[in-house]
Structure formats: structure tokens, C-alpha cells
VMD Tcl script that builds the backbone (N, CA, C; Angstrom):
set m [mol new atoms 381]
animate dup $m
set s [atomselect $m all]
$s set {name element resname resid chain x y z} {
  {N N UNK 1 A 1.208 -0.936 -0.384}
  {CA C UNK 1 A -0.270 -0.186 -0.046}
  {C C UNK 1 A 0.909 1.419 -0.146}
  {N N UNK 2 A 0.629 1.973 -0.782}
  {CA C UNK 2 A 1.333 3.173 -1.096}
  {C C UNK 2 A 0.595 4.618 -0.280}
  {N N UNK 3 A 1.501 4.964 0.555}
  {CA C UNK 3 A 1.352 6.147 1.697}
  {C C UNK 3 A 1.856 7.794 1.206}
  {N N UNK 4 A 1.099 8.713 1.582}
  {CA C UNK 4 A 2.035 9.628 1.425}
  {C C UNK 4 A 2.397 10.497 3.072}
  {N N UNK 5 A 3.728 10.799 2.708}
  {CA C UNK 5 A 4.145 11.532 3.699}
  {C C UNK 5 A 3.446 12.544 4.612}
  {N N UNK 6 A 2.705 13.238 3.527}
  {CA C UNK 6 A 1.808 14.616 3.901}
  {C C UNK 6 A 0.312 13.882 4.028}
  {N N UNK 7 A -0.381 13.513 4.880}
  {CA C UNK 7 A -1.889 12.907 4.900}
  {C C UNK 7 A -2.636 14.138 4.827}
  {N N UNK 8 A -2.626 15.565 4.348}
  {CA C UNK 8 A -3.353 16.199 3.719}
  {C C UNK 8 A -3.186 16.169 2.393}
  {N N UNK 9 A -2.379 15.788 1.839}
  {CA C UNK 9 A -2.769 15.824 0.416}
  {C C UNK 9 A -3.428 15.075 -0.328}
  {N N UNK 10 A -4.139 16.006 -1.193}
  {CA C UNK 10 A -5.291 15.275 -2.027}
  {C C UNK 10 A -4.802 14.855 -3.490}
  {N N UNK 11 A -5.564 14.217 -4.115}
  {CA C UNK 11 A -5.743 13.853 -5.426}
  {C C UNK 11 A -5.100 14.947 -6.373}
  {N N UNK 12 A -4.571 14.803 -7.312}
  {CA C UNK 12 A -4.247 16.062 -8.127}
  {C C UNK 12 A -4.833 16.019 -9.547}
  {N N UNK 13 A -5.917 16.966 -9.790}
  {CA C UNK 13 A -6.388 16.788 -10.890}
  {C C UNK 13 A -6.009 17.036 -12.259}
  {N N UNK 14 A -5.919 16.208 -13.471}
  {CA C UNK 14 A -5.679 16.075 -14.246}
  {C C UNK 14 A -5.976 17.805 -15.296}
  {N N UNK 15 A -7.056 18.340 -15.133}
  {CA C UNK 15 A -7.938 19.018 -15.693}
  {C C UNK 15 A -8.283 19.894 -14.225}
  {N N UNK 16 A -9.158 21.286 -14.313}
  {CA C UNK 16 A -9.798 21.551 -13.889}
  {C C UNK 16 A -10.488 23.027 -14.675}
  {N N UNK 17 A -11.664 23.038 -14.249}
  {CA C UNK 17 A -12.518 24.184 -14.528}
  {C C UNK 17 A -13.654 24.967 -13.599}
  {N N UNK 18 A -13.377 25.991 -13.523}
  {CA C UNK 18 A -14.759 26.743 -12.894}
  {C C UNK 18 A -15.688 27.274 -13.799}
  {N N UNK 19 A -17.228 26.892 -13.374}
  {CA C UNK 19 A -18.049 27.108 -14.139}
  {C C UNK 19 A -19.205 28.440 -13.487}
  {N N UNK 20 A -20.139 28.812 -13.973}
  {CA C UNK 20 A -21.040 29.685 -13.058}
  {C C UNK 20 A -21.502 28.801 -12.242}
  {N N UNK 21 A -21.991 27.429 -11.993}
  {CA C UNK 21 A -22.867 26.790 -11.443}
  {C C UNK 21 A -21.710 26.343 -10.371}
  {N N UNK 22 A -20.461 26.143 -10.337}
  {CA C UNK 22 A -19.441 25.589 -9.608}
  {C C UNK 22 A -18.452 25.125 -10.314}
  {N N UNK 23 A -17.904 23.597 -10.169}
  {CA C UNK 23 A -16.303 23.584 -10.687}
  {C C UNK 23 A -16.137 21.846 -11.113}
  {N N UNK 24 A -15.714 21.431 -11.894}
  {CA C UNK 24 A -15.270 20.265 -11.891}
  {C C UNK 24 A -13.727 19.594 -11.996}
  {N N UNK 25 A -13.425 18.947 -11.830}
  {CA C UNK 25 A -11.937 18.385 -12.229}
  {C C UNK 25 A -11.961 16.855 -12.724}
  {N N UNK 26 A -11.162 16.814 -13.932}
  {CA C UNK 26 A -11.060 15.290 -14.524}
  {C C UNK 26 A -10.131 15.104 -13.619}
  {N N UNK 27 A -10.327 13.228 -12.971}
  {CA C UNK 27 A -9.325 13.267 -11.852}
  {C C UNK 27 A -9.166 11.339 -12.807}
  {N N UNK 28 A -9.349 11.053 -13.725}
  {CA C UNK 28 A -8.828 10.128 -14.773}
  {C C UNK 28 A -8.848 10.089 -16.079}
  {N N UNK 29 A -8.900 9.571 -16.869}
  {CA C UNK 29 A -8.811 9.288 -18.413}
  {C C UNK 29 A -8.097 8.709 -18.954}
  {N N UNK 30 A -8.760 7.601 -19.736}
  {CA C UNK 30 A -7.858 6.812 -20.757}
  {C C UNK 30 A -8.514 6.501 -22.164}
  {N N UNK 31 A -8.726 5.892 -22.674}
  {CA C UNK 31 A -8.855 5.432 -23.839}
  {C C UNK 31 A -10.398 5.199 -23.705}
  {N N UNK 32 A -11.436 5.878 -24.190}
  {CA C UNK 32 A -12.735 5.552 -24.239}
  {C C UNK 32 A -13.422 5.982 -22.621}
  {N N UNK 33 A -13.016 6.451 -21.931}
  {CA C UNK 33 A -13.227 7.041 -20.701}
  {C C UNK 33 A -13.033 8.181 -20.097}
  {N N UNK 34 A -13.316 9.019 -19.366}
  {CA C UNK 34 A -12.917 10.141 -18.676}
  {C C UNK 34 A -13.588 10.094 -17.336}
  {N N UNK 35 A -13.357 10.418 -16.217}
  {CA C UNK 35 A -13.488 10.439 -14.804}
  {C C UNK 35 A -13.581 11.869 -14.654}
  {N N UNK 36 A -14.516 12.628 -13.858}
  {CA C UNK 36 A -14.975 13.967 -13.223}
  {C C UNK 36 A -15.220 13.772 -11.824}
  {N N UNK 37 A -14.865 14.790 -10.959}
  {CA C UNK 37 A -15.642 15.378 -9.928}
  {C C UNK 37 A -16.073 16.337 -10.243}
  {N N UNK 38 A -17.168 16.577 -9.842}
  {CA C UNK 38 A -18.473 18.098 -9.814}
  {C C UNK 38 A -18.953 18.387 -9.043}
  {N N UNK 39 A -18.820 19.797 -8.607}
  {CA C UNK 39 A -19.407 20.332 -7.343}
  {C C UNK 39 A -20.351 21.155 -8.112}
  {N N UNK 40 A -21.410 21.241 -7.343}
  {CA C UNK 40 A -22.679 21.965 -8.010}
  {C C UNK 40 A -22.928 23.115 -6.627}
  {N N UNK 41 A -22.858 24.495 -6.649}
  {CA C UNK 41 A -23.080 25.093 -5.527}
  {C C UNK 41 A -24.269 25.297 -5.222}
  {N N UNK 42 A -24.686 25.405 -4.143}
  {CA C UNK 42 A -26.666 25.669 -3.585}
  {C C UNK 42 A -27.090 26.034 -4.582}
  {N N UNK 43 A -28.306 25.728 -4.806}
  {CA C UNK 43 A -29.157 26.261 -5.900}
  {C C UNK 43 A -28.805 26.772 -7.277}
  {N N UNK 44 A -27.857 25.827 -7.850}
  {CA C UNK 44 A -27.568 26.503 -8.816}
  {C C UNK 44 A -27.630 24.939 -9.901}
  {N N UNK 45 A -27.133 24.904 -11.347}
  {CA C UNK 45 A -27.830 24.004 -11.920}
  {C C UNK 45 A -26.994 24.262 -13.002}
  {N N UNK 46 A -26.333 23.111 -13.885}
  {CA C UNK 46 A -25.907 23.014 -15.290}
  {C C UNK 46 A -26.512 23.194 -16.157}
  {N N UNK 47 A -26.383 23.615 -17.422}
  {CA C UNK 47 A -27.552 23.513 -18.311}
  {C C UNK 47 A -28.152 22.571 -19.017}
  {N N UNK 48 A -29.242 22.298 -19.496}
  {CA C UNK 48 A -29.979 21.367 -20.094}
  {C C UNK 48 A -29.505 21.021 -21.260}
  {N N UNK 49 A -28.907 19.462 -21.487}
  {CA C UNK 49 A -27.928 19.508 -22.390}
  {C C UNK 49 A -27.769 18.062 -22.687}
  {N N UNK 50 A -27.343 17.753 -23.905}
  {CA C UNK 50 A -27.429 16.327 -24.691}
  {C C UNK 50 A -25.920 16.252 -25.532}
  {N N UNK 51 A -25.300 15.300 -25.579}
  {CA C UNK 51 A -23.957 15.090 -26.182}
  {C C UNK 51 A -24.420 13.663 -27.234}
  {N N UNK 52 A -23.653 13.585 -28.544}
  {CA C UNK 52 A -23.905 13.036 -29.592}
  {C C UNK 52 A -22.788 11.783 -29.359}
  {N N UNK 53 A -21.915 11.727 -28.984}
  {CA C UNK 53 A -20.886 10.761 -28.588}
  {C C UNK 53 A -20.450 10.134 -27.244}
  {N N UNK 54 A -21.347 10.345 -26.176}
  {CA C UNK 54 A -20.813 9.514 -25.125}
  {C C UNK 54 A -22.200 9.361 -23.952}
  {N N UNK 55 A -22.072 8.306 -23.375}
  {CA C UNK 55 A -22.766 8.184 -22.185}
  {C C UNK 55 A -22.330 8.732 -20.834}
  {N N UNK 56 A -23.112 8.981 -19.876}
  {CA C UNK 56 A -22.583 9.414 -18.950}
  {C C UNK 56 A -23.266 9.001 -17.861}
  {N N UNK 57 A -22.456 8.461 -16.542}
  {CA C UNK 57 A -23.021 7.427 -15.148}
  {C C UNK 57 A -22.625 8.848 -14.236}
  {N N UNK 58 A -23.795 8.948 -13.558}
  {CA C UNK 58 A -23.416 10.016 -11.887}
  {C C UNK 58 A -23.460 9.110 -11.145}
  {N N UNK 59 A -22.688 9.058 -10.168}
  {CA C UNK 59 A -22.577 8.904 -8.582}
  {C C UNK 59 A -22.788 10.037 -7.503}
  {N N UNK 60 A -23.684 10.066 -6.646}
  {CA C UNK 60 A -24.022 11.146 -5.869}
  {C C UNK 60 A -23.058 10.869 -4.649}
  {N N UNK 61 A -21.962 11.819 -4.345}
  {CA C UNK 61 A -21.442 11.621 -2.840}
  {C C UNK 61 A -21.076 12.529 -2.001}
  {N N UNK 62 A -21.970 13.440 -2.117}
  {CA C UNK 62 A -22.092 14.408 -1.228}
  {C C UNK 62 A -23.593 15.388 -1.586}
  {N N UNK 63 A -24.256 15.198 -0.797}
  {CA C UNK 63 A -25.711 16.351 -0.935}
  {C C UNK 63 A -26.482 15.353 -1.772}
  {N N UNK 64 A -27.090 16.344 -2.400}
  {CA C UNK 64 A -28.635 15.672 -3.198}
  {C C UNK 64 A -28.669 16.287 -4.310}
  {N N UNK 65 A -28.836 15.560 -5.476}
  {CA C UNK 65 A -29.278 16.021 -6.905}
  {C C UNK 65 A -30.551 16.031 -7.507}
  {N N UNK 66 A -30.944 17.064 -8.062}
  {CA C UNK 66 A -32.015 16.798 -8.726}
  {C C UNK 66 A -31.596 16.929 -10.091}
  {N N UNK 67 A -31.822 15.641 -10.806}
  {CA C UNK 67 A -31.670 15.118 -12.108}
  {C C UNK 67 A -32.894 15.061 -12.995}
  {N N UNK 68 A -32.979 15.685 -14.259}
  {CA C UNK 68 A -33.635 15.323 -15.227}
  {C C UNK 68 A -33.161 14.957 -16.417}
  {N N UNK 69 A -33.814 13.809 -16.809}
  {CA C UNK 69 A -33.279 12.954 -18.114}
  {C C UNK 69 A -35.105 12.806 -19.105}
  {N N UNK 70 A -34.128 13.699 -20.110}
  {CA C UNK 70 A -35.579 13.498 -20.945}
  {C C UNK 70 A -37.031 14.058 -20.653}
  {N N UNK 71 A -36.719 14.942 -19.347}
  {CA C UNK 71 A -38.031 15.810 -19.210}
  {C C UNK 71 A -38.614 15.264 -17.944}
  {N N UNK 72 A -37.890 13.797 -17.548}
  {CA C UNK 72 A -38.225 13.361 -16.300}
  {C C UNK 72 A -37.339 13.757 -15.106}
  {N N UNK 73 A -38.147 14.191 -14.087}
  {CA C UNK 73 A -37.059 14.557 -12.804}
  {C C UNK 73 A -37.412 13.749 -11.781}
  {N N UNK 74 A -36.159 13.780 -10.970}
  {CA C UNK 74 A -36.148 12.940 -9.741}
  {C C UNK 74 A -35.006 13.384 -9.007}
  {N N UNK 75 A -35.042 12.897 -7.626}
  {CA C UNK 75 A -33.911 13.403 -6.485}
  {C C UNK 75 A -33.144 12.033 -6.447}
  {N N UNK 76 A -31.763 12.619 -6.410}
  {CA C UNK 76 A -30.826 11.163 -6.199}
  {C C UNK 76 A -30.184 11.577 -4.950}
  {N N UNK 77 A -29.885 10.676 -4.181}
  {CA C UNK 77 A -29.056 11.041 -3.042}
  {C C UNK 77 A -28.008 10.241 -2.829}
  {N N UNK 78 A -27.091 10.469 -1.778}
  {CA C UNK 78 A -25.801 9.989 -1.708}
  {C C UNK 78 A -26.197 8.390 -1.873}
  {N N UNK 79 A -25.056 7.788 -2.852}
  {CA C UNK 79 A -24.877 6.339 -2.705}
  {C C UNK 79 A -25.729 5.736 -4.344}
  {N N UNK 80 A -26.280 6.887 -4.516}
  {CA C UNK 80 A -27.471 6.353 -5.734}
  {C C UNK 80 A -27.046 6.910 -7.111}
  {N N UNK 81 A -27.064 6.117 -8.072}
  {CA C UNK 81 A -26.208 6.422 -9.573}
  {C C UNK 81 A -27.560 6.599 -10.375}
  {N N UNK 82 A -27.193 7.318 -11.773}
  {CA C UNK 82 A -27.930 7.335 -12.169}
  {C C UNK 82 A -27.543 7.570 -13.596}
  {N N UNK 83 A -27.591 6.679 -15.122}
  {CA C UNK 83 A -26.973 6.360 -15.998}
  {C C UNK 83 A -27.851 7.559 -17.122}
  {N N UNK 84 A -26.843 8.091 -18.064}
  {CA C UNK 84 A -27.404 9.100 -19.014}
  {C C UNK 84 A -26.983 8.381 -20.541}
  {N N UNK 85 A -27.796 7.981 -21.147}
  {CA C UNK 85 A -27.298 7.304 -22.708}
  {C C UNK 85 A -27.124 8.829 -23.799}
  {N N UNK 86 A -26.139 8.104 -24.426}
  {CA C UNK 86 A -25.902 9.081 -25.714}
  {C C UNK 86 A -27.059 9.614 -26.553}
  {N N UNK 87 A -27.622 10.983 -26.665}
  {CA C UNK 87 A -28.197 11.599 -26.969}
  {C C UNK 87 A -29.580 12.310 -26.085}
  {N N UNK 88 A -29.622 11.785 -24.705}
  {CA C UNK 88 A -30.667 12.369 -23.982}
  {C C UNK 88 A -30.116 13.333 -23.468}
  {N N UNK 89 A -31.460 14.237 -23.080}
  {CA C UNK 89 A -31.173 15.751 -23.013}
  {C C UNK 89 A -31.481 15.271 -21.446}
  {N N UNK 90 A -30.366 16.117 -20.417}
  {CA C UNK 90 A -30.220 15.810 -19.406}
  {C C UNK 90 A -29.545 16.858 -18.307}
  {N N UNK 91 A -29.918 17.179 -17.091}
  {CA C UNK 91 A -29.217 18.027 -16.426}
  {C C UNK 91 A -29.150 17.842 -14.774}
  {N N UNK 92 A -28.012 18.066 -14.369}
  {CA C UNK 92 A -27.958 18.329 -12.583}
  {C C UNK 92 A -28.424 19.414 -12.253}
  {N N UNK 93 A -29.194 19.552 -10.848}
  {CA C UNK 93 A -29.457 20.764 -10.089}
  {C C UNK 93 A -29.304 20.667 -8.806}
  {N N UNK 94 A -28.964 21.418 -7.856}
  {CA C UNK 94 A -28.656 21.354 -6.477}
  {C C UNK 94 A -29.816 22.249 -5.844}
  {N N UNK 95 A -30.925 21.372 -5.263}
  {CA C UNK 95 A -31.807 22.431 -5.360}
  {C C UNK 95 A -31.733 22.569 -3.462}
  {N N UNK 96 A -30.503 22.303 -2.909}
  {CA C UNK 96 A -30.550 22.680 -1.477}
  {C C UNK 96 A -29.618 23.589 -0.953}
  {N N UNK 97 A -29.219 23.623 0.017}
  {CA C UNK 97 A -28.102 24.676 1.006}
  {C C UNK 97 A -26.805 24.495 1.030}
  {N N UNK 98 A -27.060 23.102 0.768}
  {CA C UNK 98 A -25.247 22.421 0.564}
  {C C UNK 98 A -24.750 22.037 -0.690}
  {N N UNK 99 A -23.624 21.642 -0.495}
  {CA C UNK 99 A -22.934 21.548 -1.657}
  {C C UNK 99 A -22.957 20.353 -2.062}
  {N N UNK 100 A -23.284 20.042 -3.625}
  {CA C UNK 100 A -23.696 19.091 -3.924}
  {C C UNK 100 A -22.183 18.349 -4.617}
  {N N UNK 101 A -21.982 16.951 -4.105}
  {CA C UNK 101 A -20.594 16.352 -5.189}
  {C C UNK 101 A -21.156 15.192 -5.800}
  {N N UNK 102 A -20.502 14.736 -7.225}
  {CA C UNK 102 A -20.656 13.848 -7.711}
  {C C UNK 102 A -20.048 13.373 -8.613}
  {N N UNK 103 A -19.484 12.327 -9.034}
  {CA C UNK 103 A -18.668 11.898 -9.709}
  {C C UNK 103 A -19.025 11.243 -11.232}
  {N N UNK 104 A -18.450 11.932 -12.125}
  {CA C UNK 104 A -19.181 11.469 -13.200}
  {C C UNK 104 A -18.466 10.468 -13.981}
  {N N UNK 105 A -18.591 9.793 -14.711}
  {CA C UNK 105 A -18.043 8.583 -15.800}
  {C C UNK 105 A -18.361 8.772 -16.917}
  {N N UNK 106 A -17.607 9.006 -18.241}
  {CA C UNK 106 A -18.136 9.058 -18.974}
  {C C UNK 106 A -17.332 8.232 -19.856}
  {N N UNK 107 A -18.493 7.775 -21.283}
  {CA C UNK 107 A -18.057 6.560 -21.905}
  {C C UNK 107 A -18.209 6.613 -23.310}
  {N N UNK 108 A -17.327 6.646 -24.222}
  {CA C UNK 108 A -17.531 7.029 -25.278}
  {C C UNK 108 A -15.890 7.307 -26.134}
  {N N UNK 109 A -15.972 6.909 -27.830}
  {CA C UNK 109 A -15.149 7.453 -28.699}
  {C C UNK 109 A -14.433 8.834 -28.440}
  {N N UNK 110 A -15.347 9.774 -28.227}
  {CA C UNK 110 A -15.258 11.069 -28.277}
  {C C UNK 110 A -15.492 11.799 -27.018}
  {N N UNK 111 A -14.675 12.714 -25.866}
  {CA C UNK 111 A -14.948 13.003 -25.179}
  {C C UNK 111 A -14.641 14.237 -24.660}
  {N N UNK 112 A -14.726 14.956 -25.797}
  {CA C UNK 112 A -14.608 16.305 -25.320}
  {C C UNK 112 A -15.648 17.239 -25.162}
  {N N UNK 113 A -15.041 18.331 -24.590}
  {CA C UNK 113 A -16.240 19.371 -24.099}
  {C C UNK 113 A -17.102 20.054 -25.055}
  {N N UNK 114 A -16.313 19.808 -26.380}
  {CA C UNK 114 A -17.471 20.834 -27.170}
  {C C UNK 114 A -18.285 19.210 -27.983}
  {N N UNK 115 A -18.332 18.260 -26.889}
  {CA C UNK 115 A -19.702 17.683 -27.379}
  {C C UNK 115 A -20.866 17.763 -26.853}
  {N N UNK 116 A -20.621 19.147 -26.520}
  {CA C UNK 116 A -21.943 19.455 -25.657}
  {C C UNK 116 A -22.827 20.556 -26.226}
  {N N UNK 117 A -24.467 20.077 -26.866}
  {CA C UNK 117 A -25.484 21.015 -27.246}
  {C C UNK 117 A -26.316 21.474 -26.022}
  {N N UNK 118 A -26.393 22.434 -25.729}
  {CA C UNK 118 A -26.877 23.371 -24.832}
  {C C UNK 118 A -28.247 23.028 -24.997}
  {N N UNK 119 A -29.609 22.846 -24.789}
  {CA C UNK 119 A -30.763 23.450 -24.965}
  {C C UNK 119 A -31.571 24.076 -23.986}
  {N N UNK 120 A -30.944 24.325 -22.994}
  {CA C UNK 120 A -31.247 25.776 -22.077}
  {C C UNK 120 A -30.408 25.694 -21.308}
  {N N UNK 121 A -30.138 27.283 -20.899}
  {CA C UNK 121 A -29.042 27.437 -20.032}
  {C C UNK 121 A -29.278 29.094 -19.021}
  {N N UNK 122 A -29.196 28.550 -17.614}
  {CA C UNK 122 A -29.373 29.799 -17.113}
  {C C UNK 122 A -28.118 30.851 -17.094}
  {N N UNK 123 A -27.048 30.747 -17.627}
  {CA C UNK 123 A -26.300 31.616 -17.935}
  {C C UNK 123 A -26.074 31.923 -19.256}
  {N N UNK 124 A -26.933 32.324 -20.218}
  {CA C UNK 124 A -26.823 32.649 -21.360}
  {C C UNK 124 A -26.037 31.817 -22.311}
  {N N UNK 125 A -25.622 30.594 -22.233}
  {CA C UNK 125 A -24.520 29.956 -22.876}
  {C C UNK 125 A -25.307 28.977 -24.322}
  {N N UNK 126 A -26.344 29.220 -24.227}
  {CA C UNK 126 A -27.072 28.486 -25.660}
  {C C UNK 126 A -26.742 29.156 -26.713}
  {N N UNK 127 A -26.374 28.433 -27.869}
  {CA C UNK 127 A -25.510 28.528 -29.122}
  {C C UNK 127 A -26.716 29.104 -30.184}
}
mol reanalyze $m
mol bondsrecalc $m
mol representation Tube
mol addrep $m
């Protein structure tokens, strides 16, 4: 077992980005997959969007998510997971006063951020 001499050291992100709704960090990626840690601020939500080239799998690890997939909403709590198939319109929102943290696993041949088609966005980013 590997240990760090600094017990407060955290994982190092391959990529980080701040968005109006919070932030994400890419924590692993390889051929055909990418893993992100996503933080959604209280009361915020991501755009209602879809992807042409990837599936997504979300696992809530902190807080509670309001998930919308093809117009159907449901609450997803810690330890619960959601699958988003390629082409499905989807959104994650944080309806609570606490930080929402989820792990997103993307699967597909192309995983670039330019595969996002925004259908609705609270921050004016719809093309």
C-alpha cells in the first residue's frame, strides 16, 4: 500500500475548470473513458444538454441532486447512481443549501467538451 508523507495531500486533477454553477476536475482518463469530480453550488444547475458521442454515469457522493433526463425529474441521494445514454437531454441541479458533489464517468469514443449541445442554460450559454 502506498502512503503519502503528507496526510493532508489530496489527489491531483488532470484538468480543472470553474463554471457559473460550480467547478469540475478531471481525475482520471484513458482510451474511451473520463472521470470527473463535479461540485454544484447550492441553488445552481448545469445547462439542460445532450451529447452525440458519449454516455454518462453519475454517482452522488455528497448532497442531493435533482436530475432531469428527457424531461423526467427525480431526486438522487448519496450512494445512488444515474445512467444518461448518448443523445438523452439531461441536467443536474442542486436544490439544497449544501454543496452537491458527484462523480461523473463518461464513456465513448470522443469525450471533448465541444460535444455539449446546450438546449437551455441559466447563464446565457445556449448557441
